[in-house]
FIKOLZA-1660 file (N, C-alpha, C; in steps of 0.1 Angstrom, whole numbers, plus 5000, padded with zeros to 4 digits):
% residues 231
   i   px   py   pz ch aa at
   1 8906 6305 7878  A  M  N
   1 8904 6303 7863  A  M CA
   1 8915 6309 7856  A  M  C
   2 8918 6304 7844  A  N  N
   2 8929 6309 7836  A  N CA
   2 8927 6323 7833  A  N  C
   3 8938 6331 7833  A  G  N
   3 8936 6345 7831  A  G CA
   3 8944 6350 7819  A  G  C
   4 8946 6341 7809  A  T  N
   4 8955 6345 7797  A  T CA
   4 8948 6355 7788  A  T  C
   5 8955 6365 7785  A  L  N
   5 8952 6374 7774  A  L CA
   5 8962 6372 7763  A  L  C
   6 8957 6371 7751  A  Y  N
   6 8965 6367 7739  A  Y CA
   6 8970 6380 7732  A  Y  C
   7 8982 6379 7726  A  E  N
   7 8987 6390 7718  A  E CA
   7 8984 6386 7703  A  E  C
   8 8976 6393 7697  A  F  N
   8 8972 6390 7683  A  F CA
   8 8981 6397 7673  A  F  C
   9 8983 6390 7662  A  P  N
   9 8992 6396 7652  A  P CA
   9 8987 6410 7646  A  P  C
  10 8996 6419 7644  A  K  N
  10 8992 6432 7639  A  K CA
  10 8985 6431 7626  A  K  C
  11 8989 6422 7618  A  Q  N
  11 8982 6420 7604  A  Q CA
  11 8968 6416 7605  A  Q  C
  12 8964 6410 7617  A  A  N
  12 8950 6406 7620  A  A CA
  12 8941 6417 7625  A  A  C
  13 8947 6428 7628  A  A  N
  13 8939 6439 7634  A  A CA
  13 8928 6444 7624  A  A  C
  14 8916 6445 7629  A  F  N
  14 8905 6450 7621  A  F CA
  14 8900 6464 7625  A  F  C
  15 8898 6465 7638  A  G  N
  15 8897 6478 7644  A  G CA
  15 8885 6486 7639  A  G  C
  16 8873 6480 7637  A  R  N
  16 8862 6487 7632  A  R CA
  16 8851 6487 7643  A  R  C
  17 8845 6499 7645  A  V  N
  17 8833 6499 7654  A  V CA
  17 8821 6492 7648  A  V  C
  18 8815 6483 7655  A  L  N
  18 8803 6476 7650  A  L CA
  18 8791 6483 7656  A  L  C
  19 8783 6490 7648  A  P  N
  19 8771 6497 7653  A  P CA
  19 8761 6486 7658  A  P  C
  20 8755 6490 7669  A  K  N
  20 8745 6480 7675  A  K CA
  20 8734 6478 7665  A  K  C
  21 8730 6487 7656  A  T  N
  21 8720 6485 7646  A  T CA
  21 8724 6474 7637  A  T  C
  22 8737 6472 7634  A  K  N
  22 8741 6461 7625  A  K CA
  22 8738 6448 7632  A  K  C
  23 8740 6447 7645  A  V  N
  23 8737 6434 7652  A  V CA
  23 8722 6432 7651  A  V  C
  24 8714 6442 7653  A  F  N
  24 8699 6441 7652  A  F CA
  24 8694 6436 7639  A  F  C
  25 8702 6440 7628  A  A  N
  25 8697 6437 7615  A  A CA
  25 8698 6422 7611  A  A  C
  26 8705 6414 7619  A  F  N
  26 8707 6400 7616  A  F CA
  26 8697 6391 7622  A  F  C
  27 8687 6395 7628  A  G  N
  27 8677 6387 7633  A  G CA
  27 8666 6394 7642  A  G  C
  28 8657 6387 7647  A  K  N
  28 8647 6393 7656  A  K CA
  28 8653 6396 7670  A  K  C
  29 8654 6409 7672  A  V  N
  29 8659 6414 7685  A  V CA
  29 8647 6420 7693  A  V  C
  30 8645 6415 7705  A  T  N
  30 8634 6420 7713  A  T CA
  30 8637 6434 7718  A  T  C
  31 8626 6441 7722  A  R  N
  31 8628 6454 7728  A  R CA
  31 8636 6453 7740  A  R  C
  32 8634 6443 7748  A  R  N
  32 8643 6441 7760  A  R CA
  32 8657 6441 7757  A  R  C
  33 8661 6434 7746  A  L  N
  33 8675 6433 7742  A  L CA
  33 8680 6447 7738  A  L  C
  34 8672 6453 7730  A  R  N
  34 8676 6467 7725  A  R CA
  34 8678 6476 7737  A  R  C
  35 8670 6475 7747  A  D  N
  35 8671 6484 7758  A  D CA
  35 8684 6480 7767  A  D  C
  36 8687 6467 7767  A  L  N
  36 8699 6462 7774  A  L CA
  36 8711 6468 7767  A  L  C
  37 8712 6467 7754  A  F  N
  37 8723 6472 7746  A  F CA
  37 8725 6487 7749  A  F  C
  38 8714 6495 7749  A  A  N
  38 8714 6509 7752  A  A CA
  38 8719 6512 7766  A  A  C
  39 8715 6504 7775  A  A  N
  39 8718 6507 7789  A  A CA
  39 8732 6502 7794  A  A  C
  40 8737 6491 7788  A  E  N
  40 8749 6485 7793  A  E CA
  40 8761 6485 7784  A  E  C
  41 8759 6487 7771  A  V  N
  41 8771 6486 7762  A  V CA
  41 8774 6500 7757  A  V  C
  42 8786 6504 7759  A  E  N
  42 8791 6517 7755  A  E CA
  42 8795 6516 7740  A  E  C
  43 8803 6505 7736  A  R  N
  43 8808 6504 7722  A  R CA
  43 8812 6490 7720  A  R  C
  44 8810 6485 7707  A  I  N
  44 8815 6472 7703  A  I CA
  44 8825 6475 7692  A  I  C
  45 8837 6469 7693  A  V  N
  45 8847 6471 7684  A  V CA
  45 8852 6457 7678  A  V  C
  46 8851 6456 7665  A  W  N
  46 8856 6443 7658  A  W CA
  46 8871 6445 7658  A  W  C
  47 8878 6439 7668  A  Q  N
  47 8892 6442 7670  A  Q CA
  47 8901 6434 7660  A  Q  C
  48 8899 6421 7659  A  F  N
  48 8908 6413 7651  A  F CA
  48 8900 6402 7644  A  F  C
  49 8906 6399 7632  A  K  N
  49 8900 6388 7624  A  K CA
  49 8912 6378 7621  A  K  C
  50 8911 6367 7628  A  L  N
  50 8921 6356 7626  A  L CA
  50 8916 6348 7615  A  L  C
  51 8923 6349 7603  A  A  N
  51 8919 6342 7591  A  A CA
  51 8931 6337 7584  A  A  C
  52 8930 6328 7574  A  P  N
  52 8942 6324 7567  A  P CA
  52 8951 6335 7562  A  P  C
  53 8945 6346 7557  A  E  N
  53 8954 6356 7552  A  E CA
  53 8960 6366 7562  A  E  C
  54 8955 6364 7575  A  T  N
  54 8960 6374 7585  A  T CA
  54 8969 6367 7595  A  T  C
  55 8968 6353 7597  A  V  N
  55 8976 6346 7607  A  V CA
  55 8984 6335 7600  A  V  C
  56 8983 6334 7587  A  N  N
  56 8991 6324 7579  A  N CA
  56 8988 6310 7584  A  N  C
  57 8976 6307 7587  A  L  N
  57 8971 6293 7590  A  L CA
  57 8960 6290 7581  A  L  C
  58 8959 6277 7576  A  P  N
  58 8948 6273 7568  A  P CA
  58 8935 6272 7576  A  P  C
  59 8924 6272 7570  A  A  N
  59 8911 6270 7577  A  A CA
  59 8911 6256 7582  A  A  C
  60 8902 6253 7591  A  G  N
  60 8900 6239 7596  A  G CA
  60 8885 6235 7595  A  G  C
  61 8882 6223 7599  A  T  N
  61 8868 6219 7597  A  T CA
  61 8859 6227 7606  A  T  C
  62 8850 6235 7600  A  G  N
  62 8841 6243 7607  A  G CA
  62 8846 6256 7613  A  G  C
  63 8859 6258 7611  A  V  N
  63 8865 6271 7615  A  V CA
  63 8873 6277 7604  A  V  C
  64 8866 6287 7597  A  N  N
  64 8873 6294 7586  A  N CA
  64 8879 6307 7591  A  N  C
  65 8874 6313 7602  A  E  N
  65 8879 6325 7608  A  E CA
  65 8875 6325 7623  A  E  C
  66 8883 6332 7631  A  I  N
  66 8880 6335 7645  A  I CA
  66 8880 6350 7647  A  I  C
  67 8870 6355 7653  A  Q  N
  67 8868 6369 7655  A  Q CA
  67 8871 6373 7670  A  Q  C
  68 8877 6385 7672  A  V  N
  68 8879 6390 7685  A  V CA
  68 8872 6404 7686  A  V  C
  69 8862 6404 7695  A  F  N
  69 8854 6417 7697  A  F CA
  69 8857 6423 7710  A  F  C
  70 8859 6437 7710  A  G  N
  70 8860 6444 7722  A  G CA
  70 8846 6449 7725  A  G  C
  71 8843 6446 7738  A  L  N
  71 8829 6451 7743  A  L CA
  71 8832 6460 7755  A  L  C
  72 8829 6472 7753  A  E  N
  72 8831 6482 7764  A  E CA
  72 8818 6484 7772  A  E  C
  73 8818 6481 7785  A  L  N
  73 8806 6483 7792  A  L CA
  73 8805 6498 7797  A  L  C
  74 8792 6502 7799  A  K  N
  74 8790 6515 7804  A  K CA
  74 8793 6516 7818  A  K  C
  75 8795 6529 7822  A  A  N
  75 8799 6532 7837  A  A CA
  75 8788 6526 7846  A  A  C
  76 8792 6519 7856  A  G  N
  76 8783 6513 7866  A  G CA
  76 8779 6499 7863  A  G  C
  77 8783 6494 7850  A  I  N
  77 8779 6480 7847  A  I CA
  77 8792 6471 7850  A  I  C
  78 8790 6461 7858  A  H  N
  78 8802 6454 7863  A  H CA
  78 8804 6440 7856  A  H  C
  79 8794 6435 7850  A  E  N
  79 8795 6422 7843  A  E CA
  79 8788 6423 7829  A  E  C
  80 8793 6416 7819  A  P  N
  80 8786 6415 7807  A  P CA
  80 8773 6406 7808  A  P  C
  81 8762 6411 7802  A  N  N
  81 8750 6403 7801  A  N CA
  81 8751 6392 7791  A  N  C
  82 8749 6380 7794  A  E  N
  82 8752 6369 7785  A  E CA
  82 8741 6369 7774  A  E  C
  83 8729 6375 7776  A  D  N
  83 8719 6376 7765  A  D CA
  83 8724 6385 7754  A  D  C
  84 8732 6396 7758  A  L  N
  84 8738 6404 7748  A  L CA
  84 8749 6398 7740  A  L  C
  85 8757 6390 7747  A  L  N
  85 8768 6382 7740  A  L CA
  85 8761 6372 7730  A  L  C
  86 8751 6366 7734  A  R  N
  86 8745 6356 7726  A  R CA
  86 8738 6362 7714  A  R  C
  87 8733 6374 7716  A  C  N
  87 8727 6381 7704  A  C CA
  87 8737 6384 7694  A  C  C
  88 8749 6388 7698  A  I  N
  88 8760 6391 7689  A  I CA
  88 8765 6378 7682  A  I  C
  89 8766 6368 7690  A  D  N
  89 8771 6355 7685  A  D CA
  89 8761 6350 7674  A  D  C
  90 8749 6352 7677  A  N  N
  90 8738 6347 7667  A  N CA
  90 8739 6355 7654  A  N  C
  91 8744 6368 7655  A  A  N
  91 8744 6376 7643  A  A CA
  91 8757 6374 7635  A  A  C
  92 8768 6369 7641  A  I  N
  92 8780 6367 7634  A  I CA
  92 8783 6352 7632  A  I  C
  93 8785 6348 7620  A  A  N
  93 8787 6334 7616  A  A CA
  93 8801 6329 7618  A  A  C
  94 8808 6333 7629  A  F  N
  94 8821 6328 7631  A  F CA
  94 8823 6327 7647  A  F  C
  95 8832 6319 7652  A  P  N
  95 8835 6319 7666  A  P CA
  95 8840 6333 7670  A  P  C
  96 8836 6337 7682  A  I  N
  96 8840 6350 7687  A  I CA
  96 8846 6349 7701  A  I  C
  97 8856 6356 7704  A  F  N
  97 8862 6358 7717  A  F CA
  97 8859 6373 7720  A  F  C
  98 8852 6375 7732  A  F  N
  98 8848 6389 7736  A  F CA
  98 8859 6393 7746  A  F  C
  99 8866 6404 7743  A  E  N
  99 8874 6411 7753  A  E CA
  99 8866 6422 7759  A  E  C
 100 8861 6420 7771  A  V  N
 100 8851 6429 7778  A  V CA
 100 8859 6438 7787  A  V  C
 101 8857 6451 7786  A  T  N
 101 8863 6460 7795  A  T CA
 101 8853 6468 7803  A  T  C
 102 8857 6470 7816  A  A  N
 102 8848 6478 7825  A  A CA
 102 8857 6488 7832  A  A  C
 103 8853 6500 7832  A  A  N
 103 8861 6511 7837  A  A CA
 103 8855 6516 7851  A  A  C
 104 8863 6520 7860  A  T  N
 104 8859 6527 7872  A  T CA
 104 8867 6540 7872  A  T  C
 105 8864 6549 7882  A  P  N
 105 8872 6561 7882  A  P CA
 105 8887 6560 7884  A  P  C
 106 8891 6547 7889  A  T  N
 106 8905 6546 7892  A  T CA
 106 8912 6536 7884  A  T  C
 107 8904 6527 7877  A  T  N
 107 8911 6516 7869  A  T CA
 107 8902 6511 7858  A  T  C
 108 8908 6503 7849  A  T  N
 108 8901 6496 7839  A  T CA
 108 8904 6482 7839  A  T  C
 109 8894 6473 7840  A  R  N
 109 8896 6459 7840  A  R CA
 109 8892 6452 7827  A  R  C
 110 8897 6440 7825  A  I  N
 110 8894 6433 7813  A  I CA
 110 8892 6418 7816  A  I  C
 111 8883 6412 7809  A  K  N
 111 8881 6397 7810  A  K CA
 111 8878 6392 7796  A  K  C
 112 8881 6380 7793  A  V  N
 112 8877 6374 7780  A  V CA
 112 8865 6364 7783  A  V  C
 113 8855 6365 7774  A  V  N
 113 8843 6357 7776  A  V CA
 113 8840 6351 7762  A  V  C
 114 8837 6338 7762  A  T  N
 114 8834 6331 7750  A  T CA
 114 8825 6319 7752  A  T  C
 115 8820 6313 7742  A  A  N
 115 8812 6301 7742  A  A CA
 115 8817 6292 7731  A  A  C
 116 8816 6279 7733  A  F  N
 116 8819 6270 7722  A  F CA
 116 8809 6271 7711  A  F  C
 117 8813 6274 7699  A  K  N
 117 8804 6277 7688  A  K CA
 117 8807 6268 7676  A  K  C
 118 8797 6262 7671  A  R  N
 118 8799 6253 7660  A  R CA
 118 8788 6253 7650  A  R  C
 119 8790 6250 7637  A  P  N
 119 8779 6249 7628  A  P CA
 119 8769 6238 7632  A  P  C
 120 8756 6241 7630  A  S  N
 120 8746 6232 7633  A  S CA
 120 8747 6219 7624  A  S  C
 121 8745 6208 7630  A  E  N
 121 8746 6195 7622  A  E CA
 121 8733 6194 7613  A  E  C
 122 8722 6200 7618  A  A  N
 122 8709 6200 7610  A  A CA
 122 8709 6210 7599  A  A  C
 123 8716 6221 7601  A  D  N
 123 8716 6232 7591  A  D CA
 123 8729 6240 7592  A  D  C
 124 8739 6237 7582  A  S  N
 124 8752 6242 7583  A  S CA
 124 8753 6257 7582  A  S  C
 125 8742 6263 7578  A  S  N
 125 8741 6278 7577  A  S CA
 125 8739 6284 7590  A  S  C
 126 8735 6276 7600  A  K  N
 126 8732 6281 7613  A  K CA
 126 8742 6276 7623  A  K  C
 127 8744 6284 7634  A  W  N
 127 8754 6280 7644  A  W CA
 127 8748 6277 7658  A  W  C
 128 8754 6268 7665  A  V  N
 128 8750 6264 7678  A  V CA
 128 8760 6271 7688  A  V  C
 129 8754 6278 7697  A  V  N
 129 8762 6286 7707  A  V CA
 129 8760 6279 7721  A  V  C
 130 8771 6274 7727  A  G  N
 130 8769 6268 7740  A  G CA
 130 8769 6278 7751  A  G  C
 131 8772 6273 7764  A  D  N
 131 8772 6282 7775  A  D CA
 131 8785 6290 7775  A  D  C
 132 8784 6301 7782  A  Y  N
 132 8796 6311 7782  A  Y CA
 132 8805 6308 7794  A  Y  C
 133 8818 6310 7792  A  F  N
 133 8827 6309 7803  A  F CA
 133 8837 6320 7801  A  F  C
 134 8845 6323 7812  A  S  N
 134 8854 6335 7810  A  S CA
 134 8866 6334 7818  A  S  C
 135 8876 6343 7816  A  T  N
 135 8887 6344 7825  A  T CA
 135 8882 6352 7837  A  T  C
 136 8891 6354 7847  A  D  N
 136 8889 6363 7858  A  D CA
 136 8890 6377 7852  A  D  C
 137 8886 6387 7860  A  W  N
 137 8889 6401 7857  A  W CA
 137 8903 6404 7859  A  W  C
 138 8910 6411 7850  A  L  N
 138 8924 6414 7850  A  L CA
 138 8926 6428 7848  A  L  C
 139 8937 6434 7853  A  P  N
 139 8940 6448 7849  A  P CA
 139 8942 6449 7834  A  P  C
 140 8937 6460 7829  A  A  N
 140 8938 6462 7815  A  A CA
 140 8952 6462 7809  A  A  C
 141 8962 6465 7817  A  N  N
 141 8976 6465 7813  A  N CA
 141 8983 6451 7815  A  N  C
 142 8975 6441 7818  A  T  N
 142 8981 6428 7820  A  T CA
 142 8989 6423 7807  A  T  C
 143 9001 6418 7809  A  A  N
 143 9010 6413 7798  A  A CA
 143 9003 6402 7791  A  A  C
 144 9004 6403 7777  A  R  N
 144 8997 6393 7769  A  R CA
 144 9007 6382 7765  A  R  C
 145 9001 6370 7762  A  S  N
 145 9009 6359 7758  A  S CA
 145 9008 6356 7743  A  S  C
 146 9017 6350 7737  A  P  N
 146 9017 6346 7723  A  P CA
 146 9005 6336 7720  A  P  C
 147 9000 6336 7708  A  L  N
 147 8990 6327 7705  A  L CA
 147 8996 6313 7705  A  L  C
 148 8988 6302 7709  A  P  N
 148 8993 6289 7708  A  P CA
 148 8998 6285 7694  A  P  C
 149 9008 6277 7694  A  V  N
 149 9012 6271 7681  A  V CA
 149 9002 6261 7676  A  V  C
 150 8998 6263 7663  A  A  N
 150 8987 6255 7657  A  A CA
 150 8990 6252 7643  A  A  C
 151 8984 6241 7638  A  L  N
 151 8985 6237 7624  A  L CA
 151 8975 6244 7615  A  L  C
 152 8963 6247 7621  A  N  N
 152 8953 6253 7613  A  N CA
 152 8944 6261 7623  A  N  C
 153 8934 6268 7618  A  L  N
 153 8925 6276 7626  A  L CA
 153 8916 6268 7635  A  L  C
 154 8912 6256 7631  A  E  N
 154 8905 6247 7640  A  E CA
 154 8913 6244 7653  A  E  C
 155 8926 6240 7650  A  S  N
 155 8934 6237 7662  A  S CA
 155 8937 6249 7670  A  S  C
 156 8939 6261 7664  A  L  N
 156 8941 6273 7672  A  L CA
 156 8928 6276 7681  A  L  C
 157 8916 6275 7675  A  Y  N
 157 8904 6277 7682  A  Y CA
 157 8903 6268 7694  A  Y  C
 158 8906 6255 7691  A  E  N
 158 8905 6245 7702  A  E CA
 158 8914 6248 7713  A  E  C
 159 8926 6252 7710  A  Q  N
 159 8936 6255 7721  A  Q CA
 159 8932 6267 7729  A  Q  C
 160 8927 6277 7722  A  M  N
 160 8923 6290 7729  A  M CA
 160 8911 6287 7738  A  M  C
 161 8902 6279 7733  A  L  N
 161 8890 6275 7742  A  L CA
 161 8895 6267 7754  A  L  C
 162 8903 6256 7751  A  R  N
 162 8907 6247 7762  A  R CA
 162 8914 6255 7773  A  R  C
 163 8922 6265 7769  A  S  N
 163 8930 6272 7779  A  S CA
 163 8921 6280 7789  A  S  C
 164 8908 6283 7785  A  M  N
 164 8899 6290 7793  A  M CA
 164 8889 6281 7801  A  M  C
 165 8888 6268 7797  A  M  N
 165 8879 6260 7804  A  M CA
 165 8884 6255 7818  A  M  C
 166 8876 6257 7828  A  P  N
 166 8881 6254 7842  A  P CA
 166 8879 6240 7846  A  P  C
 167 8880 6231 7836  A  I  N
 167 8878 6216 7839  A  I CA
 167 8889 6208 7833  A  I  C
 168 8892 6197 7839  A  T  N
 168 8902 6188 7835  A  T CA
 168 8898 6180 7823  A  T  C
 169 8905 6180 7811  A  P  N
 169 8901 6172 7800  A  P CA
 169 8903 6157 7803  A  P  C
 170 8894 6149 7798  A  R  N
 170 8897 6135 7799  A  R CA
 170 8905 6130 7787  A  R  C
 171 8913 6119 7788  A  P  N
 171 8921 6115 7777  A  P CA
 171 8914 6113 7765  A  P  C
 172 8918 6120 7754  A  G  N
 172 8912 6118 7741  A  G CA
 172 8898 6126 7740  A  G  C
 173 8895 6133 7750  A  E  N
 173 8882 6140 7749  A  E CA
 173 8881 6151 7738  A  E  C
 174 8871 6151 7730  A  S  N
 174 8870 6161 7720  A  S CA
 174 8865 6175 7726  A  S  C
 175 8867 6185 7718  A  L  N
 175 8863 6198 7723  A  L CA
 175 8848 6199 7725  A  L  C
 176 8841 6193 7717  A  Q  N
 176 8826 6193 7718  A  Q CA
 176 8822 6186 7730  A  Q  C
 177 8828 6175 7733  A  S  N
 177 8825 6167 7745  A  S CA
 177 8829 6175 7758  A  S  C
 178 8841 6181 7757  A  L  N
 178 8845 6190 7768  A  L CA
 178 8835 6201 7771  A  L  C
 179 8830 6208 7760  A  A  N
 179 8821 6219 7762  A  A CA
 179 8808 6214 7767  A  A  C
 180 8803 6202 7763  A  E  N
 180 8791 6196 7768  A  E CA
 180 8792 6193 7783  A  E  C
 181 8804 6188 7787  A  R  N
 181 8806 6185 7801  A  R CA
 181 8806 6198 7809  A  R  C
 182 8812 6209 7804  A  H  N
 182 8811 6222 7811  A  H CA
 182 8797 6226 7812  A  H  C
 183 8789 6224 7802  A  Q  N
 183 8775 6228 7803  A  Q CA
 183 8767 6220 7813  A  Q  C
 184 8771 6207 7814  A  L  N
 184 8764 6198 7824  A  L CA
 184 8767 6203 7838  A  L  C
 185 8780 6207 7840  A  I  N
 185 8784 6212 7853  A  I CA
 185 8776 6224 7856  A  I  C
 186 8774 6233 7848  A  A  N
 186 8765 6245 7850  A  A CA
 186 8751 6241 7854  A  A  C
 187 8745 6231 7848  A  V  N
 187 8732 6226 7851  A  V CA
 187 8732 6221 7866  A  V  C
 188 8742 6212 7869  A  K  N
 188 8743 6207 7882  A  K CA
 188 8745 6218 7893  A  K  C
 189 8753 6228 7889  A  Q  N
 189 8755 6239 7899  A  Q CA
 189 8743 6247 7902  A  Q  C
 190 8734 6248 7891  A  R  N
 190 8721 6255 7894  A  R CA
 190 8712 6246 7903  A  R  C
 191 8713 6233 7900  A  E  N
 191 8706 6224 7909  A  E CA
 191 8710 6225 7923  A  E  C
 192 8724 6226 7925  A  L  N
 192 8729 6228 7939  A  L CA
 192 8723 6240 7946  A  L  C
 193 8723 6251 7938  A  A  N
 193 8718 6264 7943  A  A CA
 193 8704 6263 7947  A  A  C
 194 8696 6256 7940  A  K  N
 194 8681 6254 7943  A  K CA
 194 8680 6246 7956  A  K  C
 195 8688 6235 7957  A  L  N
 195 8688 6226 7969  A  L CA
 195 8692 6234 7981  A  L  C
 196 8701 6242 7980  A  D  N
 196 8706 6250 7991  A  D CA
 196 8696 6260 7996  A  D  C
 197 8688 6266 7986  A  Q  N
 197 8677 6275 7990  A  Q CA
 197 8666 6267 7997  A  Q  C
 198 8663 6255 7992  A  R  N
 198 8653 6246 7998  A  R CA
 198 8657 6243 8013  A  R  C
 199 8670 6240 8015  A  L  N
 199 8675 6236 8028  A  L CA
 199 8673 6248 8038  A  L  C
 200 8676 6260 8033  A  K  N
 200 8675 6272 8042  A  K CA
 200 8660 6274 8046  A  K  C
 201 8651 6271 8037  A  R  N
 201 8636 6273 8040  A  R CA
 201 8630 6262 8048  A  R  C
 202 8636 6250 8047  A  E  N
 202 8629 6238 8053  A  E CA
 202 8632 6237 8068  A  E  C
 203 8621 6235 8076  A  K  N
 203 8622 6234 8090  A  K CA
 203 8621 6220 8096  A  K  C
 204 8615 6211 8088  A  Q  N
 204 8613 6197 8093  A  Q CA
 204 8627 6190 8092  A  Q  C
 205 8630 6184 8103  A  F  N
 205 8643 6177 8104  A  F CA
 205 8645 6165 8093  A  F  C
 206 8634 6157 8091  A  N  N
 206 8636 6146 8082  A  N CA
 206 8637 6151 8067  A  N  C
 207 8631 6161 8064  A  R  N
 207 8632 6167 8051  A  R CA
 207 8646 6173 8049  A  R  C
 208 8651 6179 8059  A  R  N
 208 8664 6186 8059  A  R CA
 208 8675 6174 8056  A  R  C
 209 8673 6163 8063  A  V  N
 209 8682 6152 8061  A  V CA
 209 8682 6147 8046  A  V  C
 210 8669 6146 8040  A  D  N
 210 8668 6143 8026  A  D CA
 210 8675 6152 8017  A  D  C
 211 8673 6165 8020  A  I  N
 211 8679 6175 8011  A  I CA
 211 8694 6175 8012  A  I  C
 212 8699 6173 8024  A  N  N
 212 8714 6172 8026  A  N CA
 212 8720 6160 8019  A  N  C
 213 8712 6149 8018  A  A  N
 213 8717 6138 8011  A  A CA
 213 8718 6141 7996  A  A  C
 214 8707 6148 7991  A  Q  N
 214 8707 6152 7977  A  Q CA
 214 8719 6162 7974  A  Q  C
 215 8722 6171 7983  A  L  N
 215 8733 6180 7981  A  L CA
 215 8746 6173 7980  A  L  C
 216 8748 6163 7989  A  R  N
 216 8760 6155 7988  A  R CA
 216 8762 6147 7975  A  R  C
 217 8751 6142 7971  A  E  N
 217 8751 6134 7958  A  E CA
 217 8754 6143 7946  A  E  C
 218 8747 6155 7945  A  V  N
 218 8750 6164 7934  A  V CA
 218 8764 6170 7935  A  V  C
 219 8768 6173 7947  A  T  N
 219 8782 6179 7948  A  T CA
 219 8792 6168 7944  A  T  C
 220 8790 6156 7947  A  A  N
 220 8799 6146 7942  A  A CA
 220 8799 6145 7927  A  A  C
 221 8787 6146 7921  A  Q  N
 221 8787 6146 7906  A  Q CA
 221 8794 6158 7900  A  Q  C
 222 8793 6170 7906  A  V  N
 222 8800 6181 7901  A  V CA
 222 8815 6179 7902  A  V  C
 223 8819 6174 7914  A  D  N
 223 8834 6172 7915  A  D CA
 223 8839 6162 7905  A  D  C
 224 8832 6152 7902  A  A  N
 224 8836 6142 7892  A  A CA
 224 8836 6148 7879  A  A  C
 225 8826 6156 7875  A  L  N
 225 8826 6162 7862  A  L CA
 225 8838 6172 7861  A  L  C
 226 8841 6179 7871  A  M  N
 226 8852 6189 7871  A  M CA
 226 8865 6183 7869  A  M  C
 227 8868 6172 7875  A  D  N
 227 8882 6167 7874  A  D CA
 227 8883 6156 7864  A  D  C
 228 8873 6153 7856  A  G  N
 228 8874 6144 7845  A  G CA
 228 8870 6130 7848  A  G  C
 229 8867 6127 7860  A  R  N
 229 8862 6113 7863  A  R CA
 229 8848 6110 7858  A  R  C
 230 8844 6098 7855  A  T  N
 230 8831 6095 7851  A  T CA
 230 8822 6094 7863  A  T  C
 231 8809 6097 7860  A  L  N
 231 8799 6097 7871  A  L CA
 231 8796 6082 7875  A  L  C
% end
């Protein structure tokens, strides 16, 4: 998967710690989520705000700003919990790229995690957050790349998202369609995992044959979705 880390303009630096209580104030947060934040998140830093006044790009349709949050995991936590990311995304009315860091006694790693996020068609004051996807874990000192050249913030957001998606775009495919296809792949992969578990438990030969046939069919569907072919 793509491992790009972007170099953000100095004038876009925000650099403010976001207290967890601020996240909780924007909606109903369950006790489970509060406990997860306490157990797994060391600190949330609002690192960069990509806006017309900070990156010299006009706003685009549905994208007035792009936020970059630093999420520091506590010792012993090796992956960000997507429920926590979604809680933050639901609290902040802008697209967010999370730069997640995890430290060990010998090294610090970083990965970028994000989801396609858009205003709701039914209620423009609310946002729809899709499935999450990420880069691989990288050394924290990995060299960063310049931001993509873009005409507006919508175009910048689209290019940043597309660079992280591990699937081949179809000719003329919109970002929303690409994100929905990525989400369908995740559904199919979960279906494959369940079929695999069924196969391991099943003892009867004829049922194993049926499950294997289903596995081949769903695998073919995933392959087609991944490389851009139609089903």
